[in-house]
C-alpha positions as CSV (number, residue, x, y, z in Angstrom):
1,M,0.0,0.0,0.0
2,N,1.3,3.5,-0.9
3,S,2.5,5.3,2.2
4,I,0.8,8.5,1.0
5,H,-2.6,6.7,1.1
6,L,-1.8,5.9,4.8
7,G,-1.4,9.6,5.6
8,W,2.3,10.0,5.1
9,S,3.4,13.6,4.3
10,P,6.4,15.9,4.2
11,F,5.7,16.6,7.9
12,F,6.9,13.1,8.7
13,E,9.4,12.7,5.9
14,N,11.3,15.8,7.2
15,Q,11.7,14.2,10.6
16,L,13.7,11.2,9.3
17,T,17.5,11.3,9.7
18,S,19.9,9.4,7.4
19,G,20.3,6.9,10.3
20,D,16.6,6.3,10.4
21,R,16.4,5.6,6.7
22,S,19.4,3.2,6.8
23,H,18.6,1.3,10.0
24,Y,14.8,1.3,10.4
25,A,11.6,0.7,8.5
26,T,8.8,3.2,8.9
27,G,5.2,2.2,9.5
28,R,1.9,3.2,11.1
29,I,0.3,1.8,14.2
30,L,-3.0,0.1,13.3
31,E,-4.0,-1.3,16.7
32,E,-2.9,-1.2,20.3
33,R,-3.1,-4.4,22.3
34,K,-1.8,-5.2,25.8
35,N,2.0,-4.7,25.6
36,F,2.0,-5.0,21.8
37,Y,1.0,-3.1,18.7
38,V,0.0,-4.1,15.2
39,L,2.2,-2.2,12.7
40,L,1.6,-1.7,9.0
41,T,5.0,-1.4,7.3
42,E,5.9,0.4,4.0
43,D,5.7,-2.9,2.0
44,G,2.1,-3.6,3.3
45,S,3.0,-6.2,5.9
46,E,1.4,-6.3,9.3
47,V,3.7,-7.3,12.1
48,L,3.3,-7.5,15.9
49,V,5.7,-5.1,17.5
50,S,6.7,-3.9,21.0
51,A,8.3,-0.7,22.2
52,A,12.1,-0.9,22.8
53,G,13.3,-0.9,26.4
54,K,15.2,2.4,25.8
55,L,12.0,4.0,24.4
56,Q,10.0,3.0,27.4
57,Y,12.8,4.1,29.8
58,E,13.2,7.5,28.3
59,A,9.4,8.2,28.0
60,S,8.3,10.7,30.6
61,G,4.9,9.1,30.6
62,R,2.4,7.0,28.8
63,G,1.7,9.8,26.3
64,E,5.1,9.5,24.7
65,L,4.7,5.8,24.0
66,P,3.1,4.6,20.7
67,A,-0.6,5.0,20.0
68,V,-2.9,4.1,17.2
69,G,-2.3,6.4,14.2
70,D,1.4,7.0,15.1
71,W,4.2,6.8,12.5
72,V,7.2,5.0,14.0
73,C,10.7,3.8,13.1
74,A,11.1,0.1,13.8
75,T,13.3,-2.9,13.2
76,V,11.2,-5.7,11.6
77,R,12.0,-9.4,11.8
78,S,10.0,-10.5,8.7
79,K,10.3,-14.2,9.2
80,E,8.9,-14.0,12.7
81,G,6.3,-11.4,11.9
82,R,7.6,-9.4,14.8
83,G,9.5,-6.2,15.4
84,T,10.6,-3.5,17.8
85,I,9.7,0.2,17.8
86,H,12.7,2.5,18.4
87,R,11.2,5.9,17.7
88,V,7.8,7.6,17.6
89,L,7.7,10.5,15.0
90,E,6.4,13.8,16.2
91,R,2.6,13.9,16.0
92,R,0.7,16.3,13.7
93,T,-2.4,16.0,15.8
94,K,-3.4,13.9,18.8
95,I,-6.4,13.2,20.9
96,S,-5.4,13.0,24.6
97,R,-7.2,12.7,27.9
98,K,-6.1,12.3,31.4
99,N,-5.6,8.6,32.1
100,A,-8.7,7.1,33.9
101,G,-8.3,6.7,37.6
102,A,-6.1,8.4,40.2
103,V,-2.9,8.4,38.2
104,T,-2.0,11.8,36.6
105,D,-0.8,10.8,33.2
106,E,-1.6,11.4,29.5
107,Q,-3.4,8.8,27.5
108,V,-3.3,9.3,23.7
109,L,-6.5,7.8,22.2
110,A,-5.4,8.4,18.6
111,A,-2.7,10.2,16.7
112,N,-2.3,12.1,13.4
113,I,-6.0,12.5,12.9
114,D,-7.7,14.7,10.3
115,T,-11.3,14.6,11.5
116,V,-12.8,13.7,14.9
117,F,-16.3,12.3,14.6
118,L,-18.1,13.0,17.9
119,V,-20.8,10.5,18.0
120,S,-24.0,10.8,20.0
121,S,-27.3,9.0,19.5
122,L,-30.7,10.7,19.1
123,N,-32.5,8.6,21.7
124,Q,-32.3,8.8,25.5
125,E,-28.4,8.9,25.4
126,F,-28.4,12.4,23.9
127,N,-26.7,14.9,26.3
128,S,-25.6,18.3,25.2
129,R,-23.3,18.8,28.2
130,R,-21.4,15.7,27.2
131,I,-21.1,16.9,23.6
132,E,-19.6,20.2,24.9
133,R,-16.9,18.2,26.7
134,Y,-16.2,16.1,23.6
135,L,-16.0,19.3,21.5
136,A,-13.4,20.7,23.9
137,L,-11.4,17.4,23.5
138,A,-11.6,17.7,19.7
139,W,-10.5,21.3,19.6
140,E,-7.6,20.4,21.9
141,S,-6.4,17.7,19.4
142,G,-5.8,20.1,16.5
143,A,-8.1,18.0,14.2
144,R,-11.4,19.1,12.7
145,P,-14.5,18.2,14.9
146,V,-17.6,16.9,13.3
147,V,-20.7,15.9,15.2
148,L,-22.6,12.7,14.2
149,L,-26.1,12.2,15.6
150,T,-26.8,8.5,15.1
151,K,-30.0,6.4,15.4
152,A,-32.0,9.0,13.5
153,D,-34.7,6.3,12.9
154,L,-35.4,6.4,16.7
155,C,-36.0,10.2,16.8
156,E,-39.0,12.1,15.5
157,K,-37.6,15.6,15.9
158,P,-33.8,15.6,15.2
159,A,-34.0,19.3,14.3
160,E,-34.2,20.3,18.0
161,A,-30.9,18.5,18.7
162,I,-29.3,20.0,15.7
163,A,-30.3,23.5,16.7
164,E,-29.0,23.0,20.2
165,I,-25.6,21.9,18.9
166,E,-25.4,24.7,16.3
167,R,-26.1,27.2,19.1
168,M,-23.1,26.1,21.1
169,A,-20.8,25.2,18.2
170,P,-21.9,27.3,15.1
171,F,-19.0,26.4,12.9
172,V,-18.9,22.7,13.6
173,P,-20.6,20.5,10.9
174,V,-23.5,18.4,12.3
175,H,-24.7,15.3,10.4
176,V,-27.8,13.1,11.2
177,V,-27.3,9.5,10.2
178,S,-29.0,6.1,10.7
179,A,-26.8,3.1,10.2
180,L,-29.9,0.9,10.4
181,V,-31.5,2.3,7.3
182,G,-28.4,3.9,5.7
183,S,-29.6,7.5,5.7
184,G,-27.2,10.4,5.9
185,L,-24.0,8.4,5.2
186,D,-23.3,10.0,1.8
187,A,-22.5,13.3,3.5
188,L,-19.5,11.6,5.3
189,A,-17.7,10.8,2.0
190,E,-15.9,14.2,2.0
191,Y,-14.1,13.3,5.2
192,L,-13.2,9.7,4.2
193,G,-11.1,10.2,1.1
194,P,-7.7,8.7,0.3
195,G,-5.1,9.5,2.9
196,Q,-7.6,10.9,5.4
197,T,-7.7,9.6,8.9
198,C,-10.8,9.9,11.0
199,V,-11.7,8.7,14.5
200,L,-15.0,7.9,16.2
201,L,-15.4,9.1,19.7
202,G,-18.4,8.6,21.9
203,S,-20.0,6.8,24.8
204,S,-20.5,3.1,24.8
205,G,-23.7,2.1,22.9
206,V,-24.1,5.1,20.6
207,G,-23.6,2.9,17.5
208,K,-20.0,3.5,16.4
209,S,-19.3,-0.1,15.4
210,T,-22.7,-0.4,13.6
211,L,-21.8,2.8,11.7
212,V,-18.4,1.4,10.7
213,N,-20.0,-1.8,9.4
214,R,-22.5,0.3,7.3
215,I,-19.7,2.4,5.8
216,L,-17.7,-0.7,5.0
217,G,-20.7,-2.5,3.6
218,E,-20.0,-5.6,5.6
219,E,-20.3,-6.9,9.2
220,R,-16.6,-6.5,10.1
221,L,-17.1,-5.5,13.7
222,E,-19.2,-7.3,16.3
223,V,-22.4,-5.5,17.3
224,R,-25.4,-6.3,19.5
225,E,-29.0,-5.3,19.6
226,I,-29.8,-2.2,21.6
227,R,-31.4,-2.5,25.0
228,S,-35.1,-1.7,25.1
229,S,-34.7,-0.2,28.6
230,D,-32.5,2.7,27.6
231,G,-32.2,2.5,23.8
232,R,-28.4,1.9,24.0
233,G,-26.3,-0.6,22.3
234,R,-24.2,-3.0,24.3
235,H,-20.4,-2.4,24.5
236,T,-18.6,-4.6,21.9
237,T,-15.4,-2.7,20.8
238,T,-12.6,-3.5,23.3
239,S,-9.5,-1.9,21.6
240,R,-8.7,1.0,19.4
241,Q,-8.1,-0.1,15.8
242,M,-7.6,1.5,12.4
243,I,-9.9,0.2,9.6
244,F,-9.3,0.9,5.9
245,L,-12.3,2.1,3.9
246,P,-13.2,1.4,0.3
247,E,-12.8,5.1,-0.5
248,G,-9.2,4.9,0.6
249,G,-9.5,6.7,3.9
250,M,-8.9,5.3,7.4
251,L,-11.3,5.2,10.3
252,I,-10.3,4.5,13.9
253,D,-12.9,2.8,16.0
254,T,-12.6,3.2,19.8
255,P,-14.2,1.7,22.9
256,G,-16.9,3.7,24.6
257,I,-15.5,6.4,26.9
258,R,-16.8,6.4,30.4
259,E,-14.4,9.0,32.0
260,L,-13.4,12.0,30.0
261,Q,-11.0,14.6,31.5
262,L,-9.2,17.0,29.2
263,W,-5.4,16.9,29.2
264,N,-4.4,20.4,27.8
265,A,-7.5,22.4,27.9
266,D,-6.5,26.1,28.0
267,E,-7.1,26.9,24.3
268,A,-9.7,24.1,23.9
269,L,-12.1,25.7,26.4
270,G,-11.8,29.0,24.6
271,N,-12.8,27.3,21.3
272,A,-15.5,25.1,22.7
273,F,-17.0,27.8,24.9
274,N,-16.1,30.9,22.9
275,D,-19.4,32.6,23.7
276,V,-18.9,32.2,27.5
277,A,-15.3,33.2,27.2
278,E,-16.2,36.3,25.3
279,A,-18.7,37.3,27.9
280,A,-16.2,36.6,30.7
281,S,-13.7,38.9,29.0
282,R,-16.2,41.8,29.5
283,C,-16.5,41.3,33.3
284,R,-15.6,44.3,35.4
285,F,-13.0,42.4,37.4
286,T,-10.4,40.1,35.9
287,D,-10.7,37.7,38.8
288,C,-14.5,37.6,38.6
289,G,-16.0,34.4,39.9
290,H,-19.2,34.8,37.8
291,H,-21.5,34.2,40.7
292,P,-25.1,35.5,40.9
293,G,-25.1,39.0,42.2
294,T,-21.5,39.8,41.3
295,P,-21.3,43.5,40.4
296,G,-20.4,44.0,36.7
297,C,-20.4,40.3,35.8
298,A,-21.1,40.1,32.1
299,V,-21.6,36.3,32.3
300,Q,-24.5,36.7,34.8
301,S,-25.9,39.5,32.6
302,A,-25.8,37.2,29.6
303,I,-27.6,34.4,31.5
304,E,-30.3,36.9,32.7
305,S,-30.8,38.1,29.1
306,G,-31.0,34.6,27.7
307,A,-27.9,34.9,25.6
308,L,-26.2,32.1,27.6
309,S,-27.8,29.1,29.4
310,L,-27.1,28.5,33.0
311,E,-26.3,24.9,32.3
312,R,-23.7,25.8,29.6
313,V,-22.0,28.3,32.0
314,A,-22.0,25.7,34.8
315,N,-20.3,23.1,32.4
316,W,-17.7,25.7,31.4
317,S,-17.0,26.5,35.1
318,K,-16.8,22.7,35.9
319,L,-14.3,22.1,33.1
320,G,-12.3,25.1,34.3
321,R,-12.0,23.7,37.8
322,E,-11.0,20.4,36.4
323,R,-8.3,22.1,34.3
324,A,-7.0,24.0,37.4
325,F,-6.9,20.8,39.5
326,L,-5.1,18.8,36.8
327,S,-2.6,21.6,36.4
328,R,-1.7,21.4,40.1
329,R,-1.4,17.6,39.8
330,K,0.9,17.9,36.8
331,N,3.1,20.4,38.6
332,K,3.3,18.2,41.7
333,K,4.2,15.2,39.5
334,A,6.9,17.2,37.6
335,L,8.4,18.3,40.9
336,S,8.4,14.7,42.3
337,E,10.0,13.4,39.1
338,E,12.7,16.1,39.1
339,K,13.5,15.3,42.8
340,E,13.9,11.6,42.0
341,R,16.1,12.5,39.0
342,W,18.5,14.5,41.1
343,K,18.6,11.8,43.8
344,A,19.6,9.3,41.2
345,I,22.3,11.7,39.9
346,E,23.6,12.3,43.4
347,L,23.7,8.6,44.2
348,A,25.6,7.9,41.0
349,D,28.2,10.6,41.8
350,R,28.6,9.2,45.4
351,K,29.3,5.7,44.1
352,R,31.7,7.1,41.6
353,Y,33.8,9.1,44.0
354,F,33.5,7.1,47.2
355,P,34.6,3.5,47.9
356,E,31.9,0.8,48.1
357,E,32.7,0.2,51.8
358,F,31.4,3.7,52.4
359,F,27.8,2.6,51.7
360,N,28.1,-0.6,53.7
361,D,28.8,1.1,57.1
């Protein structure tokens, strides 16, 4: 397969050194498994690869390790169908979130993406506050966000949902589709052309795998019937994987996201909540808390006039608090890592200049 059709461009070509070209093969990560990755090489071969020990050791966190969509330099053992990744090329775009749980670390969901499909179904699952959070994630990635409203066959008035999204994201395309009957899918062709990489993001059960099957024209991914109790599909996708489409594009299917915390949200919040941010910039005080009754608060004035909804401002404030909390956690982690680094340097110096008996006393 031609590397250009995989998304290769001068951005990546210019990163290769003469040593990279002579010692390694380049390829793109198709799937991430536990401790291993599926790599598609320049000659079209799929091999199972792992990250080199040095790469893992030098990585400051999980976010610097390979992810689906990454271009990498690797040594390939063709007869074994195995290989080792030695370098991850700089990413053009990436979709990151805070790792789920208590650990403060970056998790890259997909790399080198052109379009982020934010998927929400038009039944009971529809939640505009969740879509706002996904929009912030997409703006943070550097890729183009597109909202897909699925299961249109289960909704009598999709226009209301479309209007709500257009109010909060006026420049983001919104498409209503039904994978069951095949409606609305033709409009997606402009995003799925040769060399284009798209990713599907959304909660479990919104119909991502069904949508992929319909675009492919075959039942490639396992799907299950939706539950009558809440109109949601049952979770079937268990790993992130890149799928090649008949039109020549690539589509990354992802498991449903249960916990979504932004990783680098400063600029993303301004893009996803530009109307709230603009109102906040007009407040009398730069440290305005935007609480009811605050003198000269432009945000509260916008709420009272109906220009902003109370729920949208509350979601903006919540994400802002999460951003501030995560920033403090990042700083604390960086300080701890720096302290450990200097302790290791000090210990190495002591062992170098003092006899071994010094440490045994």
